[in-house]
N, C-alpha and C positions, 0 to 999 in steps of 0.2 A: 400146618398143612406142608402135606408135599413134595419134596422137591418138582418130579414130572405133572401133579397138577398145579403147578403157581407156574411152572410157565409155557404149560398148556393152555391156560387159563388165561393169563396177561400174549399171547398171540393170537388168541383169540377178541379176547380187546382191542387188540390196534388193529385187528384184520375189518374190524364193525363200525371204528374210529378215522380205518381208511376212505371206507368205502361208504359211511358219512360228508365228509370231507369233500370226496369228489358229486355225494350227490349234491351237496348244497353248493357246490361249485356249480355244478350244472340247471342248481335254477333261479343264479349273479346272484345269489348272497355271499357275498361278501362275510357281514362281520359272524352268522354263523358256524360258518367253513375255516376261523381261528379259532372259534368258542369248542367246533370238536375235534380240533386237531386237540392244542391244549386237554378239554381230559381226559380223551385220551393218551398222553404219555403221564399223567397225572397219577389215575387209575392204578397206572397198571406201576407207577416208582410209588403209590402213598403203596400196594401191595406188597412188595419185599420190604422197603423201610422201612415201615410200624410193622413191629409183633407182632401174635395171634395173641387172641385173650385164650385162658389156656384159667379153668381153677383148676382149685386144691378140694380133693377129696373131705369131707365132715364128718369123720367115725365117730359121732361123738353120740350117737344112738337116740 
């Protein structure tokens, strides 16, 4: 995945995780609040750490 797309997607995921964190906090829920914060960070880290799957072309005809 090209760097600008990966960076933009990371920003969107972090912003949604922050919004979900504050939404859960406004509802008074403690466990889901921490779960959304952890999952947001985990998703961004996994996107940057794990390589993208690519397939080799098969020219057997």
